[in-house]
C-alpha positions in Angstrom: -111.9 23.4 -12.0 -108.3 22.3 -12.0 -107.7 18.6 -11.5 -105.1 17.8 -8.9 -102.3 15.7 -10.4 -100.9 12.9 -8.5 -97.2 13.3 -8.0 -95.1 10.7 -9.6 -93.2 8.6 -7.0 -89.7 7.3 -7.6 -87.8 4.7 -5.7 -85.5 5.7 -2.9 -82.5 4.2 -4.7 -83.2 6.2 -7.9 -84.1 9.4 -6.0 -80.9 9.6 -3.9 -78.6 8.1 -6.7 -79.7 10.8 -9.2 -79.3 13.6 -6.7 -76.0 12.4 -5.3 -74.8 11.9 -8.8 -75.8 15.4 -9.8 -74.1 16.8 -6.7 -71.0 14.7 -7.5 -70.9 15.8 -11.1 -71.2 19.5 -10.1 -68.5 19.1 -7.5 -66.1 17.2 -9.9 -66.8 19.8 -12.6 -65.7 22.6 -10.3 -62.7 20.6 -9.2 -61.7 19.9 -12.8 -62.1 23.6 -13.7 -60.0 24.7 -10.7 -57.4 22.0 -11.4 -57.1 23.0 -15.1 -56.5 26.6 -14.1 -53.9 25.5 -11.5 -52.2 23.2 -14.1 -52.0 26.1 -16.6 -50.6 28.4 -14.0 -48.0 26.0 -12.7 -47.0 24.9 -16.2 -46.6 28.6 -17.2 -44.4 29.3 -14.1 -42.4 26.1 -14.6 -41.7 26.7 -18.3 -40.8 30.4 -17.7 -38.4 29.3 -15.0 -36.9 26.8 -17.5 -36.6 29.4 -20.2 -35.0 31.8 -17.8 -32.6 29.1 -16.8 -31.8 28.3 -20.4 -31.2 32.0 -21.2 -28.9 32.2 -18.2 -27.0 29.1 -19.3 -26.7 30.4 -22.9 -25.2 33.7 -21.7 -22.6 31.7 -19.7 -21.9 29.5 -22.6 -21.2 32.5 -24.9 -19.2 34.3 -22.2 -17.0 31.3 -21.5 -16.3 30.7 -25.2 -14.7 34.1 -25.9 -12.6 33.0 -28.8 -15.7 31.8 -30.8 -17.4 35.1 -30.4 -21.1 35.7 -30.4 -22.7 33.0 -32.6 -24.5 34.2 -35.8 -27.1 32.7 -38.0 -24.4 30.7 -39.9 -23.4 28.9 -36.7 -26.6 27.3 -35.3 -25.0 24.6 -33.2 -25.6 26.4 -30.0 -29.3 26.6 -30.7 -29.7 23.0 -31.5 -28.1 22.2 -28.1 -30.5 24.5 -26.4 -33.5 22.9 -28.1 -32.5 19.5 -26.9 -31.9 21.0 -23.5 -35.4 22.4 -23.3 -37.3 19.1 -24.0 -40.6 20.8 -22.9 -42.8 20.3 -26.0 -42.3 23.9 -26.9 -40.0 25.7 -29.5 -39.3 29.2 -28.2 -37.6 31.7 -30.4 -34.0 32.5 -29.2 -32.5 35.8 -30.2 -28.9 36.9 -29.6 -28.8 40.7 -30.1 -26.2 43.4 -29.6 -26.6 46.2 -27.1 -28.6 48.2 -29.6 -31.2 45.5 -30.1 -30.0 44.4 -33.5 -30.5 40.7 -34.1 -27.2 39.0 -34.5 -28.3 35.4 -34.5 -31.5 33.3 -33.9 -32.7 29.7 -33.9 -35.4 30.7 -36.5 -34.9 32.3 -39.9 -35.3 36.1 -39.8 -38.2 37.5 -41.7 -37.8 40.5 -44.0 -38.9 42.9 -41.3 -37.3 41.1 -38.3 -34.0 42.9 -38.0 -34.1 44.0 -34.4 -35.9 43.4 -31.1 -38.5 45.7 -29.8 -36.9 48.6 -27.9 -39.2 48.3 -24.9 -38.0 44.7 -24.3 -34.4 45.8 -23.7 -35.3 49.1 -22.0 -37.4 47.4 -19.3 -35.7 46.5 -16.0 -37.7 43.2 -15.8 -36.0 40.1 -17.1 -39.3 38.4 -17.7 -41.9 40.5 -19.5 -45.5 39.9 -20.6 -46.3 41.8 -23.9 -48.1 41.8 -27.1 -46.0 41.2 -30.1 -46.0 42.8 -33.6 -49.3 44.7 -32.8 -51.4 41.5 -32.4 -53.7 40.7 -29.5 -51.7 37.5 -28.9 -49.9 37.5 -25.6 -46.2 36.6 -25.5 -43.6 36.3 -22.8 -40.0 37.5 -23.3 -37.0 36.5 -21.1 -33.7 38.4 -21.5 -30.3 37.9 -20.0 -27.1 40.1 -20.4 -24.1 38.8 -22.4 -20.9 40.0 -20.6 -17.3 39.4 -21.7 -14.6 40.6 -19.4 -17.2 42.4 -17.3 -18.4 44.3 -20.3 -21.9 43.9 -21.8 -21.8 43.0 -25.4 -25.4 42.0 -26.0 -28.5 40.1 -24.9 -30.0 36.7 -25.1 -33.7 37.1 -25.6 -36.1 34.2 -25.7 -39.7 34.7 -26.8 -42.6 32.4 -26.6 -46.4 32.8 -26.8 -48.6 32.3 -23.7 -50.7 29.8 -25.7 -47.6 27.6 -26.2 -46.4 28.0 -22.7 -49.7 26.9 -21.2 -50.5 24.2 -23.8 -51.1 20.8 -22.2 -52.1 17.5 -23.7 -51.0 14.7 -21.5 -51.8 16.5 -18.2 -55.4 17.3 -19.4 -55.8 13.7 -20.5 -54.7 12.5 -17.1 -57.0 14.9 -15.4 -59.9 13.8 -17.5 -59.2 10.1 -16.7 -58.9 10.9 -12.9 -62.2 12.9 -12.9 -64.0 10.2 -14.9 -62.7 7.5 -12.6 -63.8 9.5 -9.5 -67.2 10.0 -11.1 -67.6 6.2 -11.8 -66.4 5.3 -8.4 -68.7 7.8 -6.8 -71.6 6.6 -8.8 -71.0 3.0 -7.8 -70.6 3.9 -4.1 -73.7 6.1 -4.2 -75.8 3.4 -5.8 -74.5 0.8 -3.4 -75.2 3.0 -0.3 -78.6 4.0 -1.6 -79.6 0.4 -2.1 -78.3 -0.5 1.3 -80.4 2.3 2.8 -83.5 1.6 0.7 -83.6 -2.2 1.2 -84.6 -2.2 4.9 -87.0 0.6 4.4 -88.7 -1.3 1.6 -88.9 -4.3 3.9 -90.4 -2.1 6.6 -93.0 -0.7 4.1 -93.9 -4.3 3.1 -94.2 -5.3 6.7 -96.5 -2.3 7.3 -98.8 -3.4 4.6 -98.7 -6.9 6.1 -99.7 -5.5 9.5 -102.4 -3.4 7.9 -104.0 -6.6 6.6 -104.0 -8.0 10.1 -101.0 -10.3 9.7 -98.5 -9.6 12.5 -96.1 -12.4 11.7 -93.5 -10.2 10.1 -89.8 -10.9 9.4 -87.3 -8.1 9.2 -83.5 -8.2 9.1 -81.6 -7.9 12.4 -77.9 -7.7 11.3 -78.0 -4.0 10.5 -74.9 -1.9 11.1 -76.5 1.5 10.7 -77.8 2.6 14.0 -80.7 4.7 12.7 -81.9 2.0 10.4 -81.6 -0.6 13.1 -83.6 1.5 15.5 -86.3 2.0 12.8 -86.5 -1.8 12.2 -86.4 -2.6 15.9 -89.1 0.0 16.8 -91.3 -1.3 14.0 -91.0 -4.9 15.2 -91.8 -3.9 18.8 -94.8 -1.8 17.5 -96.1 -4.8 15.5 -95.8 -7.0 18.6 -97.5 -4.4 20.7 -100.3 -4.1 18.1 -100.8 -7.8 18.1 -100.9 -7.9 21.9 -103.4 -5.0 21.9 -105.6 -6.6 19.2 -105.7 -9.8 21.2 -106.4 -7.8 24.4 -109.1 -5.8 22.7 -111.0 -8.9 21.7 -110.7 -10.4 25.1 -111.6 -7.1 26.8 -114.6 -6.6 24.6 -115.9 -10.0 25.6 -115.2 -9.2 29.2 -117.1 -5.8 29.0 -120.0 -7.5 27.3 -120.1 -10.1 30.0 -119.9 -7.6 32.8 -122.8 -5.6 31.3 -124.8 -8.6 30.5 -124.6 -10.1 34.0 -126.6 -7.4 35.9 -129.1 -7.2 33.0 -129.6 -11.0 33.2 -129.9 -10.9 37.0 -132.4 -8.0 36.9 -134.5 -9.7 34.2 -134.6 -13.0 36.2 -135.5 -11.4 39.5 -138.3 -9.3 38.0 -139.6 -12.3 35.9 -139.8 -14.4 39.1 -141.9 -11.7 40.8 -144.1 -11.3 37.7 -144.8 -15.0 37.4 -145.6 -15.2 41.1 -142.8 -17.6 41.9 -142.0 -15.5 45.0 -144.3 -13.3 47.1 -144.4 -11.3 50.3 -141.0 -10.8 52.0 -139.2 -12.8 49.3 -140.6 -10.6 46.6 -139.4 -7.5 48.4 -136.0 -9.1 48.8 -135.9 -9.8 45.1 -136.8 -6.2 44.3 -134.0 -5.0 46.6 -131.6 -7.3 44.8 -132.8 -6.0 41.4 -132.3 -2.4 42.6 -128.7 -3.3 43.8 -128.0 -4.8 40.4 -129.4 -1.8 38.7 -127.1 0.5 40.7 -124.1 -1.6 39.6 -125.2 -1.4 36.0 -125.7 2.4 36.4 -122.2 2.7 37.8 -120.6 0.8 34.9 -122.5 2.8 32.3 -121.6 6.0 34.1 -117.9 4.9 34.0 -118.2 4.3 30.2 -119.8 7.7 29.6 -117.2 9.5 31.8 -114.3 7.7 30.1 -115.6 8.6 26.6 -116.2 12.2 27.7 -112.6 12.5 29.0 -111.3 10.8 25.9 -112.7 13.5 23.6 -112.1 16.3 26.1 -115.8 16.9 26.4 -115.7 17.5 30.2 -114.7 21.0 31.3 -112.1 21.3 34.0 -112.5 24.1 36.6 -109.2 25.2 38.2 -109.0 26.7 41.7 -106.2 27.9 43.9 -106.3 25.5 46.9 -104.0 24.5 49.7 -102.8 20.9 49.1 -102.7 19.7 52.7 -106.2 20.7 53.5 -107.4 19.4 50.1 -106.0 15.9 50.8 -107.4 15.9 54.3 -110.9 16.7 53.0 -110.6 13.8 50.5 -109.4 11.4 53.1 -112.2 12.4 55.6 -114.9 12.0 52.9 -113.7 8.6 52.0 -113.6 7.5 55.7 -117.2 8.7 56.2 -118.3 6.6 53.2 -116.9 3.4 54.8 -119.1 1.1 56.9 -116.2 -0.7 58.4 -113.2 0.0 60.6 -111.1 -2.8 59.0 -109.4 -0.3 56.6 -107.0 2.1 58.4 -105.9 5.2 56.4 -102.9 7.3 57.6 -102.0 10.7 56.1 -98.6 12.5 56.2 -98.9 16.1 55.1 -96.3 18.7 54.1 -94.6 20.8 56.8 -95.3 24.0 54.9 -98.4 25.3 53.2 -98.3 24.8 49.4 -100.9 26.1 47.0 -101.8 24.2 43.8 -104.1 25.1 40.9 -106.5 22.1 40.7 -110.0 20.9 40.0 -111.3 19.7 43.3 -113.9 17.3 41.9 -111.4 15.5 39.6 -108.9 15.4 42.4 -111.4 13.7 44.7 -112.4 11.2 42.0 -108.8 10.2 41.5 -108.3 9.4 45.1 -111.6 7.6 45.4 -110.5 5.2 42.6 -107.1 4.7 44.2 -108.5 4.0 47.7 -111.1 1.6 46.2 -108.4 -0.3 44.3 -106.3 -0.5 47.5 -109.3 -1.8 49.5 -110.0 -4.5 46.9 -106.3 -5.5 46.8 -106.3 -5.9 50.6 -109.7 -7.7 50.5 -111.3 -5.1 52.8 -108.7 -5.3 55.6 -105.4 -3.5 56.0 -103.6 -0.1 56.0 -103.5 2.6 53.3 -100.7 5.2 53.6 -100.9 8.6 51.9 -97.8 10.7 52.0 -97.2 14.2 50.5 -93.7 15.1 49.1 -92.7 18.7 48.2 -90.7 18.7 44.9 -89.2 21.7 43.2 -92.1 22.5 40.9 -94.8 20.0 42.0 -96.3 18.1 44.8 -96.1 14.3 44.7 -98.7 12.3 46.6 -98.0 8.6 47.1 -100.8 6.1 47.9 -99.5 2.8 49.2 -101.4 -0.4 50.3 -100.3 -3.8 51.6 -102.4 -6.0 49.4 -101.4 -8.9 47.2 -99.9 -6.6 44.5 -100.0 -6.6 40.7 -98.2 -9.4 38.8 -95.1 -8.1 37.0 -96.3 -9.1 33.6 -99.5 -7.0 34.2 -97.9 -3.8 35.5 -97.4 -2.2 32.1 -101.1 -2.7 31.3 -102.7 -1.3 34.4 -103.6 2.0 32.6 -105.0 0.3 29.5 -108.7 0.8 29.1 -110.9 -2.2 29.9 -107.9 -4.2 31.2 -108.5 -6.2 34.3 -105.9 -8.5 35.9 -106.4 -12.2 36.1 -106.9 -12.2 39.8 -109.2 -9.2 39.9 -111.5 -10.2 37.0 -112.9 -13.2 38.9 -113.2 -11.5 42.3 -114.5 -8.0 41.6 -117.0 -6.9 38.9 -116.2 -3.9 36.8 -115.1 -2.6 33.4 -111.4 -1.9 34.1 -111.7 1.8 33.6 -110.8 3.0 37.1 -107.1 3.6 36.6 -107.2 4.7 33.0 -109.9 7.2 33.9 -107.9 8.4 36.9 -104.8 8.9 34.7 -106.8 10.9 32.2 -108.3 13.1 35.0 -104.8 13.6 36.4 -103.5 14.7 33.0 -106.6 17.0 32.6 -105.4 19.0 35.7 -101.9 19.2 34.2 -100.5 16.4 36.4 -100.0 12.7 36.0 -100.5 9.3 37.6 -97.9 6.6 37.7 -97.4 3.1 39.2 -94.3 3.4 41.3 -93.9 -0.3 42.4 -95.9 -3.4 43.1 -95.0 -6.7 44.7 -96.5 -9.3 47.0 -95.9 -6.8 49.9 -98.1 -4.1 48.3 -98.5 -1.5 45.7 -97.6 2.2 45.5 -99.1 4.8 43.1 -98.0 8.4 42.8 -100.0 11.4 41.8 -98.0 14.5 40.5 -99.7 17.9 40.9 -97.9 21.0 39.6 -97.6 23.9 42.0 -99.5 27.1 41.5 -97.5 29.9 39.7 -98.3 32.2 42.6 
């Protein structure tokens, strides 16, 4: 059985610095290689141009000095002047030959076999030639120019130098190495600085995450960050920590509230039944106590049912049955059922339907439960007296149903929390008993039928919710 090896972790600064440095070195190596090739080529072209210019100048010098004749090996002054003229760190061989190729004069001593120039150098029409010399593999370049006196050719000036000497560079390669090395050091410094600048806030966020994990939400993170993405990361984490702290506080408070709400009917039932058992009440009073106990039992059953339903929807344990239904008729049925359940005429409910028939794919039971919760909340907000308006709007791909009441409204600071499970507003928790699962459960049911539930607006003049139902594909 193979043991899984834990991967070795490295710091963000080291990780990116090493990879950026590797990329930089590869890039600089390629640049250095290309630059060296370019330097060799430009140096070769430049020196060949200078040799060609020197050959041309030498022919003119000989032609203009007719009385002196063609210089020979015993008169090397001309060659010394040419060497000073070159000043290119090279010493090319200069030959002055007659029309037959016989060497008349040279700036180098002639060897025992060096009496004439290769015939192919003079026979070629090219003034600059690339060739191998004396049967070796070494590459040479030869530059030739005609010597003319009184419009008559009397010989050639031939300058020969090896390619190795023509492309040899010392100072330029050194300067290139210094430049590449400086760029590498500069790049390393810049990469290290930028990597540290990127890694520092991330390290601080990681440390803050461990702090939050331990239950300490009093985190401190830098705010003066110029990088937009890093700033958004830090800001989002701080907001998340604040939200977690708020939810943790709310969870504790809501747990106490739920416990109290469940304990109250149990205590009432226990007290009522104990009074009957002990004979404290009898006759009509006992029957009234039994009735009150049954009423408390119904409330307890409703709250437990809400808990079970919410948990079932939270884990997707309740199946949803979709049907093709006409939305106008569906809403009318829901409104009529709710009206029949009311034992008072103090709540007036008005309905505005669509002008055209629209079919939706919906679960009728979940749809009815959503509106029952919305109507019940509206009734409680208006304290059992007022108007509820239901209006259907035809959108492009969905039907939007708004439910508006004219109650006391939801405080602004509580509006973002109305869909939080077990949350109950300050005003409602002391007036109406419950677990705070109506709106969260309604939103989950709306999403289960591929729609959604939103709070549109709420003020002292009333509250409006909207239910979005997608249209049928048909």
